[in-house]
C-alpha distance (Angstrom), angle and dihedral (degrees) to the residues before:
residue distance angle dihedral
M1 . . .
K2 3.87 . .
T3 3.78 95.1 .
N4 3.77 96.1 49.7
K5 3.84 91.7 56.6
Y6 3.85 89.8 48.0
V7 3.87 90.8 52.7
E8 3.89 91.1 47.4
D9 3.84 89.4 50.4
L10 3.80 88.4 51.8
K11 3.69 92.9 50.6
T12 3.82 92.1 55.6
K13 3.86 91.9 54.3
S14 3.76 123.9 96.3
S15 3.86 121.8 -115.7
A16 3.83 92.2 -101.8
E17 3.82 91.6 49.9
L18 3.85 89.9 48.5
A19 3.85 89.4 51.0
E20 3.80 91.3 52.8
S21 3.68 93.2 47.0
L22 3.86 88.6 52.4
V23 3.77 91.4 51.6
E24 3.86 90.9 47.9
A25 3.82 90.5 49.8
K26 3.74 93.6 49.0
K27 3.81 90.3 51.3
E28 3.73 88.8 50.9
L29 3.75 91.5 50.5
F30 3.82 91.9 49.6
N31 3.90 90.2 50.9
L32 3.86 91.4 47.4
R33 3.84 90.5 51.4
F34 3.73 90.1 48.6
Q35 3.78 94.3 50.5
N36 3.92 88.5 46.7
A37 3.73 92.6 53.4
T38 3.83 90.9 49.8
N39 3.86 90.7 46.3
Q40 3.75 91.6 -116.8
L41 3.74 98.7 117.3
D42 3.75 117.9 101.6
N43 3.77 102.9 -179.3
T44 3.90 105.5 47.5
A45 3.89 90.7 175.8
R46 3.75 88.4 71.4
I47 3.77 90.7 74.9
K48 3.74 91.5 58.7
E49 3.76 91.4 46.6
V50 3.86 93.2 52.8
R51 3.79 91.4 46.7
K52 3.84 88.6 55.0
N53 3.85 91.7 46.2
I54 3.91 90.3 50.5
A55 4.01 87.0 52.3
R56 3.77 90.0 48.9
I57 3.77 92.5 51.3
Q58 3.81 91.5 47.9
T59 3.82 90.5 48.6
V60 3.87 90.4 54.8
I61 3.69 93.0 45.3
T62 3.81 88.2 52.1
Q63 3.81 92.5 47.5
K64 3.79 91.1 51.8
A65 3.90 90.9 48.8
N66 3.70 90.9 53.0
A67 3.77 96.6 45.0
């Protein structure tokens, strides 16, 4: 399972690394939305995937904060 490995990798990162990953994912989402608006985006499913990755990162950050 690809997503399980991704989540496990997130759990091993520090809070600073998670925050950096979150910023990178948000930048990527912005660029994908911009490409979609200008009809340059080929794989529109990538937007959904990046949004879910952002949610996964935020979940791990919250879990670390509550622990």
